[in-house]
C-alpha positions in Angstrom: -59.3 -61.6 58.4 -59.5 -59.9 55.0 -63.1 -59.7 53.6 -63.9 -61.0 50.2 -64.4 -57.5 48.9 -61.0 -56.3 50.2 -59.3 -59.4 48.7 -60.9 -58.6 45.3 -59.8 -55.0 45.5 -56.2 -56.1 46.4 -56.1 -58.5 43.5 -57.3 -55.8 41.2 -54.6 -53.4 42.4 -52.0 -56.1 41.9 -53.3 -56.8 38.3 -53.1 -53.1 37.5 -49.5 -52.9 38.8 -48.5 -55.9 36.7 -50.3 -54.5 33.6 -48.5 -51.2 34.0 -45.1 -52.9 34.6 -45.6 -55.0 31.4 -46.4 -51.9 29.4 -43.3 -50.1 30.7 -40.9 -53.1 30.2 -39.6 -51.8 26.9 -39.7 -48.1 27.2 -38.6 -47.8 30.8 -37.1 -50.9 32.4 -36.3 -49.1 35.6 -39.9 -48.1 36.1 -41.1 -51.6 35.2 -38.8 -53.1 37.8 -40.2 -50.8 40.6 -43.9 -51.6 39.6 -43.3 -55.4 39.3 -41.5 -55.5 42.6 -44.4 -53.8 44.3 -46.8 -56.2 42.6 -44.8 -59.2 43.8 -44.7 -57.9 47.4 -48.5 -57.5 47.5 -49.2 -60.8 45.7 -46.9 -62.7 48.1 -48.7 -61.2 51.1 -52.1 -62.6 50.0 -50.7 -65.6 48.2 -52.3 -64.5 44.8 -50.9 -67.1 42.3 -51.6 -65.2 39.0 -50.4 -61.9 40.5 -47.1 -63.5 41.7 -46.6 -65.2 38.3 -47.0 -62.0 36.3 -44.9 -60.1 38.8 -42.0 -62.6 38.6 -42.2 -62.5 34.8 -41.9 -58.7 34.5 -39.3 -58.5 37.3 -37.3 -61.3 35.6 -37.3 -59.3 32.3 -36.2 -56.2 34.1 -33.2 -58.0 35.6 -32.3 -59.3 32.1 -32.1 -55.7 30.9 -29.7 -55.1 33.8 -27.6 -58.2 32.8 -28.4 -59.8 36.1 -29.1 -63.1 34.5 -28.8 -65.4 37.6 -31.5 -63.4 39.5 -33.6 -63.2 36.4 -33.4 -67.0 35.8 -34.5 -67.8 39.4 -37.6 -65.4 39.1 -38.6 -66.8 35.7 -38.4 -70.4 37.0 -40.9 -69.4 39.7 -43.1 -67.7 37.2 -43.1 -70.7 34.9 -44.2 -73.0 37.7 -47.0 -70.7 38.7 -48.2 -70.1 35.1 -48.3 -73.9 34.7 -50.4 -74.3 37.8 -53.1 -71.9 36.5 -52.7 -73.2 32.9 -51.8 -69.8 31.5 -50.2 -70.7 28.2 -49.5 -67.1 27.2 -47.6 -66.5 30.4 -45.6 -69.7 29.9 -44.7 -68.6 26.4 -43.4 -65.3 27.7 -41.2 -67.1 30.2 -39.8 -69.4 27.6 -38.9 -66.4 25.5 -37.0 -64.8 28.4 -35.2 -68.0 29.3 -34.2 -68.2 25.6 -32.7 -64.7 25.9 -30.7 -65.7 29.0 -29.3 -68.9 27.5 -28.2 -66.9 24.4 -26.5 -64.3 26.6 -24.6 -67.1 28.3 -23.5 -68.6 25.0 -25.8 -71.7 25.2 -27.4 -71.4 21.7 -28.8 -74.9 21.6 -30.8 -74.3 24.8 -31.8 -70.8 23.6 -33.3 -72.2 20.4 -35.1 -75.0 22.4 -36.8 -72.4 24.7 -37.7 -70.1 21.8 -39.3 -72.8 19.7 -41.3 -73.8 22.8 -42.4 -70.2 23.1 -43.4 -70.0 19.5 -45.4 -73.2 19.6 -47.5 -72.0 22.6 -48.1 -68.6 21.0 -49.3 -70.3 17.8 -51.7 -72.4 19.9 -53.1 -69.4 21.6 -53.1 -67.0 18.6 -50.9 -64.7 20.5 -49.7 -62.5 17.6 -47.5 -60.1 19.4 -45.8 -62.9 21.2 -45.4 -64.9 18.0 -43.7 -61.8 16.4 -41.2 -61.6 19.3 -40.5 -65.3 19.2 -39.5 -65.0 15.5 -37.4 -62.0 16.3 -35.4 -63.7 19.0 -35.0 -66.8 16.8 -33.4 -64.4 14.3 -31.1 -63.0 17.0 -29.9 -66.5 18.1 -29.3 -67.6 14.5 -27.3 -64.4 13.9 -25.1 -65.3 16.9 -24.7 -68.8 15.3 -23.5 -67.1 12.1 -26.4 -68.5 10.1 -27.4 -65.2 8.4 -29.9 -66.9 6.0 -32.0 -68.3 8.8 -31.6 -65.1 10.8 -33.0 -63.1 8.0 -35.8 -65.6 7.4 -37.1 -65.4 11.0 -36.6 -61.6 11.2 -38.6 -61.0 8.0 -41.4 -63.2 9.5 -41.3 -61.1 12.6 -41.4 -57.9 10.6 -44.3 -59.1 8.5 -46.4 -60.0 11.6 -45.5 -56.7 13.4 -46.5 -54.6 10.4 -49.8 -56.5 9.9 -50.8 -55.9 13.6 -49.2 -52.4 13.9 -46.9 -53.6 16.7 -44.1 -51.1 17.0 -42.0 -53.1 19.4 -41.6 -56.1 17.0 -41.2 -53.9 13.9 -38.5 -51.7 15.4 -36.6 -54.6 16.9 -36.7 -56.6 13.7 -35.6 -53.6 11.5 -32.7 -52.9 13.8 -31.5 -56.5 13.8 -31.9 -56.8 10.0 -29.6 -53.8 9.9 -27.1 -55.6 12.1 -27.1 -58.7 9.8 -26.3 -56.4 6.8 -23.6 -54.7 8.9 -22.0 -58.1 9.8 -21.9 -59.0 6.0 -20.3 -55.6 5.1 -23.4 -54.1 3.4 -23.0 -50.8 5.4 -25.4 -48.7 3.3 -28.1 -51.3 3.5 -27.6 -51.6 7.3 -28.0 -47.8 7.6 -31.3 -48.0 5.7 -32.8 -50.4 8.3 -31.2 -48.7 11.3 -32.8 -45.4 10.4 -36.2 -47.0 10.0 -35.9 -48.6 13.4 -34.7 -45.3 14.9 -37.8 -43.5 13.6 -40.1 -46.1 15.2 -38.3 -46.0 18.6 -38.3 -42.2 18.7 -42.0 -42.0 17.9 -42.8 -44.6 20.7 -40.5 -43.0 23.3 -38.3 -46.1 23.6 -35.1 -44.4 24.9 -33.2 -47.6 25.4 -33.9 -48.7 21.9 -33.2 -45.2 20.5 -29.8 -45.1 22.2 -28.9 -48.5 20.7 -29.9 -47.5 17.2 -28.0 -44.2 17.4 -24.8 -46.0 18.4 -25.3 -48.6 15.6 -25.7 -45.8 13.1 -22.7 -43.9 14.4 -20.4 -46.8 14.2 -21.6 -47.7 10.7 -20.9 -44.2 9.5 -17.4 -44.7 11.0 -16.9 -47.8 8.9 -17.9 -45.6 5.9 -15.3 -43.0 7.0 -18.0 -40.4 7.5 -16.5 -39.1 10.8 -18.8 -36.1 11.3 -21.9 -38.3 11.3 -20.2 -41.0 13.3 -19.3 -38.6 16.1 -22.8 -37.0 16.1 -24.8 -40.2 16.4 -22.5 -41.8 19.0 -22.5 -38.6 21.1 -26.4 -38.6 21.0 -26.4 -42.2 22.0 -24.1 -41.5 24.9 -26.2 -38.7 26.2 -29.4 -40.8 26.2 -27.6 -43.7 27.9 -26.3 -41.4 30.6 -29.8 -40.0 31.2 -31.6 -43.3 31.5 -28.8 -45.2 33.4 -28.0 -47.6 30.6 -24.4 -48.3 31.7 -23.6 -51.0 29.1 -24.9 -48.8 26.2 -23.0 -45.8 27.6 -19.7 -47.8 27.8 -20.2 -48.9 24.2 -20.8 -45.4 22.8 -17.8 -44.0 24.7 -15.6 -46.8 23.4 -16.8 -46.2 19.8 -16.1 -42.4 20.2 -12.5 -43.3 21.3 -12.0 -45.5 18.3 -13.3 -42.8 16.0 -11.0 -40.1 17.5 -8.0 -42.5 17.3 -8.7 -42.9 13.6 -8.8 -39.0 13.3 -5.3 -38.9 14.9 -6.7 -37.2 18.0 -5.0 -39.2 20.8 -6.1 -36.9 23.7 -9.8 -37.3 23.0 -9.4 -41.0 22.1 -7.7 -41.7 25.5 -10.3 -39.7 27.4 -13.2 -41.5 25.9 -11.4 -44.8 26.3 -10.8 -44.2 30.1 -14.4 -43.1 30.6 -15.6 -46.3 29.0 -13.1 -48.3 31.1 -14.5 -46.9 34.4 -18.1 -47.9 33.4 -17.1 -51.4 32.3 -15.3 -51.9 35.6 -18.4 -50.6 37.5 -20.7 -53.2 35.8 -18.3 -56.0 36.0 -17.8 -56.4 32.2 -14.3 -58.0 32.4 -13.9 -58.8 28.7 -15.1 -55.3 27.9 -12.6 -53.9 30.4 -9.8 -55.9 28.8 -10.8 -54.7 25.4 -10.4 -51.0 26.5 -7.1 -51.7 28.2 -5.8 -53.3 25.0 -7.1 -50.3 23.0 -5.2 -47.9 25.3 -2.0 -49.9 25.2 -2.1 -50.7 21.5 -2.7 -47.3 19.9 -0.7 -44.8 22.0 3.0 -45.0 21.6 3.7 -41.7 23.3 3.1 -43.4 26.7 6.1 -44.5 28.8 7.0 -48.2 28.6 6.0 -48.9 32.2 2.4 -47.7 31.5 2.1 -49.8 28.3 3.4 -52.9 30.1 1.0 -52.2 33.0 -2.0 -51.9 30.7 -1.0 -55.1 28.8 -0.5 -57.0 32.1 -3.9 -56.0 33.5 -5.6 -56.9 30.2 -3.8 -60.3 30.1 -5.1 -61.1 33.6 -8.7 -60.3 32.8 -8.6 -62.1 29.4 -7.3 -65.3 31.0 -9.9 -65.1 33.7 -12.8 -65.0 31.1 -10.9 -67.2 28.6 -11.2 -64.7 25.7 -8.8 -66.2 23.1 -9.4 -63.5 20.5 -8.2 -60.8 22.9 -5.4 -63.0 24.2 -4.0 -63.3 20.7 -4.0 -59.5 20.3 -2.2 -59.1 23.7 0.6 -61.5 22.8 1.0 -59.7 19.4 1.2 -56.3 21.2 3.8 -57.7 23.6 5.8 -59.0 20.7 5.7 -55.6 18.9 6.5 -53.7 22.2 9.6 -55.9 23.0 10.7 -55.8 19.4 10.7 -52.0 19.4 12.6 -52.1 22.7 15.3 -54.4 21.2 14.4 -57.2 23.6 14.3 -59.9 21.0 14.2 -62.9 23.3 11.0 -61.7 25.0 9.7 -60.6 21.6 10.2 -64.0 20.1 8.6 -65.7 23.1 5.4 -63.7 22.7 5.3 -64.2 19.0 5.4 -67.9 19.5 2.6 -67.6 22.0 0.7 -65.5 19.5 1.0 -68.1 16.8 -0.1 -70.9 19.3 -3.3 -69.0 20.3 -4.0 -68.2 16.6 -3.8 -71.9 15.7 -6.2 -72.7 18.6 -8.5 -69.9 17.5 -8.7 -71.2 13.9 -9.3 -74.7 15.1 -12.0 -73.6 17.5 -13.6 -71.5 14.8 -13.9 -74.5 12.6 -15.2 -76.7 15.5 -17.7 -74.0 16.4 -19.0 -73.8 12.8 -19.6 -77.6 12.8 -21.2 -77.4 16.2 -23.4 -74.5 15.2 -24.6 -76.5 12.2 -25.5 -79.4 14.4 -27.3 -77.0 16.8 -29.3 -75.5 13.9 -30.2 -78.9 12.6 -31.3 -80.2 16.0 -33.3 -77.1 16.7 -35.1 -77.3 13.3 -35.7 -81.1 13.9 -37.2 -80.3 17.4 -39.4 -77.7 15.8 -40.7 -80.1 13.1 -41.3 -82.8 15.7 -43.2 -80.3 17.9 -45.4 -79.2 14.9 -46.1 -82.9 14.1 -47.1 -83.5 17.8 -49.4 -80.4 17.8 -51.2 -81.5 14.6 -51.5 -85.1 16.0 -53.2 -83.8 19.1 -55.7 -81.7 17.1 -56.6 -84.7 14.9 -56.9 -87.0 17.9 -59.5 -84.8 19.5 -61.7 -85.1 16.5 -60.7 -88.5 15.0 -59.6 -90.8 17.7 -60.0 -93.8 15.5 -57.1 -92.7 13.4 -54.6 -92.9 16.3 -53.0 -96.1 15.0 -52.3 -94.6 11.6 -50.9 -91.3 13.1 -48.6 -93.3 15.3 -47.2 -94.9 12.2 -46.7 -91.5 10.6 -44.8 -90.2 13.7 -42.6 -93.3 13.7 -41.9 -92.6 10.0 -41.0 -89.0 10.8 -38.7 -90.1 13.6 -37.0 -92.6 11.2 -36.5 -89.8 8.6 -35.2 -87.4 11.3 -32.7 -90.1 12.5 -31.5 -90.7 8.9 -31.1 -86.9 8.4 -29.0 -86.7 11.6 -26.8 -89.6 10.3 -26.5 -87.8 6.9 -25.5 -84.6 8.8 -22.8 -86.2 10.8 -21.4 -87.8 7.6 -21.5 -84.4 5.9 -19.7 -82.8 8.9 -16.7 -85.0 8.4 -16.4 -83.6 4.8 -17.4 -80.0 5.7 -14.0 -78.3 5.9 -12.6 -79.9 2.7 -15.8 -79.3 0.7 -16.0 -75.6 1.8 -12.4 -75.1 0.8 -13.2 -76.5 -2.7 -16.3 -74.4 -3.3 -14.7 -72.5 -6.2 -17.6 -72.4 -8.7 -18.0 -68.6 -8.1 -14.5 -68.0 -9.5 -15.5 -69.6 -12.8 -18.7 -67.7 -13.4 -17.2 -64.7 -15.2 -15.0 -66.8 -17.3 -17.9 -69.1 -18.3 -20.0 -66.1 -19.2 -17.3 -64.9 -21.6 -16.8 -68.3 -23.2 -20.5 -68.8 -23.8 -21.1 -65.3 -25.2 -19.2 -66.0 -28.5 -21.3 -69.0 -29.7 -24.5 -67.2 -28.6 -23.5 -64.1 -30.7 -23.0 -66.4 -33.7 -26.4 -68.1 -33.2 -28.2 -64.7 -32.9 -26.4 -63.3 -36.0 -27.1 -66.3 -38.2 -30.7 -66.4 -37.0 -31.2 -62.7 -38.0 -29.6 -63.4 -41.4 -31.9 -66.3 -42.0 -35.0 -64.2 -41.2 -33.9 -61.8 -44.0 -33.2 -64.7 -46.4 -36.6 -66.2 -45.8 -38.2 -62.9 -46.8 -36.0 -62.9 -49.9 -36.9 -66.5 -50.9 -40.7 -65.6 -50.5 -40.2 -62.6 -52.9 -38.3 -64.8 -55.5 -41.0 -67.5 -55.4 -43.7 -64.9 -55.9 -41.8 -63.7 -59.0 -41.4 -67.2 -60.2 -37.6 -67.1 -59.9 -37.2 -70.7 -58.7 -33.5 -70.9 -59.4 -32.8 -67.8 -57.2 -35.0 -69.3 -54.5 -33.0 -72.5 -54.5 -29.7 -70.7 -54.1 -31.1 -68.7 -51.2 -32.4 -72.0 -49.7 -28.8 -73.3 -49.9 -27.6 -70.3 -47.9 -30.3 -70.8 -45.3 -29.3 -74.5 -44.9 -25.6 -73.5 -44.5 -26.5 -70.9 -41.9 -28.6 -73.5 -40.0 -25.6 -75.8 -39.9 -23.6 -73.0 -38.4 -26.3 -72.3 -35.8 -26.4 -76.0 -35.0 -22.6 -76.1 -34.6 -22.4 -73.1 -32.3 -25.4 -74.4 -30.3 -23.5 -77.6 -29.7 -20.5 -75.6 -28.6 -22.6 -73.6 -26.1 -24.1 -76.8 -24.9 -20.6 -78.3 -24.3 -19.6 -75.2 -22.3 -22.7 -75.4 -20.1 -22.1 -79.1 -19.5 -18.5 -78.3 -18.6 -19.7 -75.8 -16.1 -22.2 -78.2 -14.5 -19.5 -80.8 -14.4 -17.3 -78.4 -12.4 -20.2 -77.5 -10.1 -21.0 -81.1 -9.3 -19.8 -82.2 -5.9 -16.7 -84.3 -6.3 -17.2 -88.0 -5.8 -13.5 -88.7 -5.7 -13.8 -90.9 -8.9 -10.8 -90.7 -11.2 -11.0 -91.0 -15.0 -8.6 -90.7 -17.9 -8.2 -87.0 -18.6 -6.4 -84.9 -21.2 -4.3 -82.8 -18.9 -3.3 -80.4 -21.7 -6.9 -79.6 -22.5 -7.8 -79.3 -18.8 -4.9 -76.9 -18.2 -5.7 -74.8 -21.3 -9.4 -74.6 -20.5 -8.9 -73.4 -16.9 -6.2 -70.9 -18.0 -8.8 -69.2 -20.2 -11.5 -69.3 -17.6 -9.3 -67.8 -14.9 -8.1 -65.0 -17.2 -11.6 -64.1 -18.2 -12.8 -64.3 -14.6 -10.0 -61.9 -13.6 -10.9 -59.6 -16.5 -14.5 -59.5 -15.4 -13.4 -58.1 -12.0 -10.9 -55.6 -13.6 -11.8 -54.7 -17.2 -8.5 -52.7 -17.5 -6.4 -55.8 -16.7 -4.4 -57.5 -19.5 -1.8 -60.2 -19.5 0.0 -62.3 -22.1 -0.5 -66.1 -21.8 1.8 -68.8 -23.1 1.3 -72.6 -23.2 4.0 -75.2 -23.7 2.2 -78.5 -23.9 3.9 -81.8 -24.8 1.8 -82.9 -27.7 2.4 -86.6 -27.3 1.3 -86.6 -23.6 -1.3 -89.3 -23.0 -4.3 -89.1 -20.8 -3.7 -89.6 -17.1 -6.0 -91.0 -14.4 -7.2 -88.1 -12.2 -10.4 -86.5 -10.8 -10.9 -83.7 -13.3 -13.1 -81.5 -11.1 -10.7 -81.6 -8.2 -7.6 -81.0 -10.4 -9.5 -78.2 -12.2 -9.9 -76.4 -8.9 -6.2 -76.8 -8.2 -5.3 -75.2 -11.6 -7.9 -72.5 -11.2 -6.5 -71.5 -7.8 -2.9 -71.4 -9.1 -3.9 -69.4 -12.2 -5.9 -66.9 -10.0 -2.9 -66.4 -7.8 -0.6 -65.9 -10.8 -3.0 -63.3 -12.3 -3.3 -61.6 -8.9 0.5 -61.4 -8.6 1.1 -59.9 -12.1 -1.7 -57.4 -11.6 -0.1 -56.2 -8.3 3.2 -55.8 -10.1 1.5 -53.9 -13.0 0.2 -51.4 -10.4 3.8 -50.6 -9.5 5.3 -50.3 -13.0 2.2 -49.3 -15.1 2.8 -49.4 -18.8 6.4 -50.4 -18.6 5.6 -53.9 -17.3 4.2 -56.7 -19.6 2.4 -59.3 -17.5 3.0 -62.9 -18.4 1.5 -66.1 -17.1 2.5 -69.4 -18.7 1.7 -73.1 -18.3 3.7 -76.1 -19.6 3.4 -79.9 -19.4 5.8 -82.8 -20.0 6.4 -86.4 -19.2 9.3 -87.2 -16.8 9.7 -91.0 -16.4 6.6 -92.2 -14.5 5.3 -88.7 -13.8 3.7 -85.8 -15.5 5.0 -82.3 -14.7 2.8 -79.2 -14.9 4.6 -75.9 -14.5 2.6 -72.7 -13.9 4.8 -69.5 -13.9 4.2 -65.8 -13.6 6.5 -62.8 -13.7 4.7 -61.0 -10.8 5.7 -60.0 -7.4 7.0 -63.4 -6.2 6.9 -64.7 -2.7 9.1 -63.5 0.2 11.7 -66.1 1.1 10.7 -66.1 4.8 7.1 -67.1 3.8 7.9 -70.1 1.6 7.6 -72.6 4.5 4.1 -71.3 5.4 2.3 -70.9 2.2 0.7 -74.4 2.3 -0.6 -73.8 5.8 -4.3 -73.3 6.2 -5.3 -69.6 6.7 -1.9 -68.3 5.7 -2.0 -65.8 2.9 0.4 -63.3 1.3 -2.5 -61.3 -0.2 -3.7 -58.0 1.3 -6.6 -57.9 3.7 -9.9 -59.0 2.1 -8.1 -60.4 -1.0 -7.6 -64.0 0.2 -8.8 -66.6 2.7 -5.5 -68.5 3.1 -7.2 -71.7 2.1 -6.5 -72.0 -1.7 -2.9 -73.4 -1.6 -3.7 -75.5 1.4 -6.7 -77.0 -0.5 -4.5 -77.5 -3.7 -1.8 -79.2 -1.7 -4.3 -81.6 -0.1 -5.9 -82.5 -3.5 -2.5 -83.2 -5.2 -1.4 -85.3 -2.2 -4.7 -87.3 -2.5 -3.7 -88.1 -6.1 -0.3 -89.4 -5.0 1.4 -86.3 -6.4 3.6 -83.4 -5.2 3.3 -79.6 -5.2 6.5 -77.5 -5.1 7.3 -73.8 -5.5 10.2 -71.9 -6.8 10.3 -68.1 -6.5 12.3 -64.9 -6.4 10.8 -62.0 -4.6 9.9 -59.2 -7.1 10.6 -61.3 -10.2 8.6 -64.5 -10.5 6.8 -67.5 -8.9 6.7 -71.0 -10.3 4.4 -73.7 -9.0 5.3 -77.3 -10.1 2.8 -80.2 -9.9 4.0 -83.8 -10.3 1.3 -86.4 -10.9 1.8 -90.2 -11.3 1.0 -91.5 -14.8 
């Protein structure tokens, strides 16, 4: 039988092992795994509850680092049960954080947020500052995965603030790195580099090789996006060396793949293929099937010097893996590559078959993207609601401990909060039904530059007449001092006339601002009698000045052919304004592209005309730009289809316009000749 002194010594040894494993978990996960495994074996031998709980916790985290999520989850469930038995709230909060990481890795973002908010709540209760910092960090990570970058930055900045205040390098370096990722996702590459380099410096100083390798790879691939190939290769190579040394297989496969992509862009297919094959071997080794398919597709897609059998074999293997893991984004690329391959091989039947499959997957992808966006909004809403309810519950318990007699009143407050939350959820679901249409119609940004130009003129008049009046007031004072009352009266008349002009231009500016606010207001669907000539002319000017604000060298002639006797028609002016704005923007884009081809020899022209035809009003918007290819005519009103170059259009504008006009009982038609003109014709009922 073990003596009490021996038992105490064994528990102390287990505690030291667990403490050391916890300290190593970030810098050296492999060492942490060994230490925590030893602690667990010893703690289980003497049935030491606290020792087992802490060992399972560190061992679970080590398995997360190795992407062995099933084993990690089982260990963490054991740890949670034991921490609950001994009422260790900090230990419970750590487990909830790790469970949140696992759920996020498996794509269950709702469960991830639920665990992370539980973790945060316990850490606030126990004033566990380091843990609170990490909870905020992981909330930022999950919201980044949900595509909610505003919330992601909010929580990451909270994490960064706490980390800096307590000098906690782990939280600070993690938050800096992920803030960089958020900026990278939004295309702000230089801003991303700023945060990546700050995080790298922290991790190098702390000796965190895993984190250092990740930062180096992020920096390298960001330099690639900026076309700085020398820096890109240098940083990705350094990342690969560290990953190889510490056994970070996933990180190594990523850096090798990125080096392959970089060398492909540098037209060095030998190195690109070599790095691609090296990455492929590692991804097969760690069982990353989607990553393996990504590499196979890369090898098949970018190297046309291979024999046809090799390309087909690569595509076939990629297709099998993609269908196994249901990766629709890669499946779409595979069908497109098959289409391109068979087309180049003059096998048009097979080519057409894969093109049809490509289009089918693309449609499904777009639908799932919209569905996912709505689902993510609901997840965010429910998570925030749960957090609010948890905060209310915590405050209620604190108050009950001191003021038990107020319990009845507090119960009423909770019921009221519940009612408000239920009403909010109802409002959210109503909003979701309108989400797609309302997002399509968010065109206020397109008006800003045009509005600024329109309002500048009256403001200039106001400023000029005000300056003149200051001078006239000085003059009238001088005349009055001299006793020249007659001259003073004449000057007073000038001041009065200027004040009238100031008043006139002030009202004009006020009207422009009211017009802008009217456009910004969410559409209620209410129709009202509207002067279509005035509306068409106003939005033509706004679109032109908006385009000029983006390209100060752009010029175009504009013509209006309005039927003077045209009476007001019953429409929703905000919605119809968005339609006109979109069609004008497209027209100015088209003539600007043609002007790039012909330079000074081409005179850009955009015109709009209106007239009454029986029981309809016809609006014709015409430009002499690049036109629309005949084969695309049947697709231009489809959502997400665009004829503009990458980054120039979302493919939603014409689809939105078509829907709005249909909702007014009207029609939208197009006539065009490629290279010469495009003419959009709107018919609205009188």
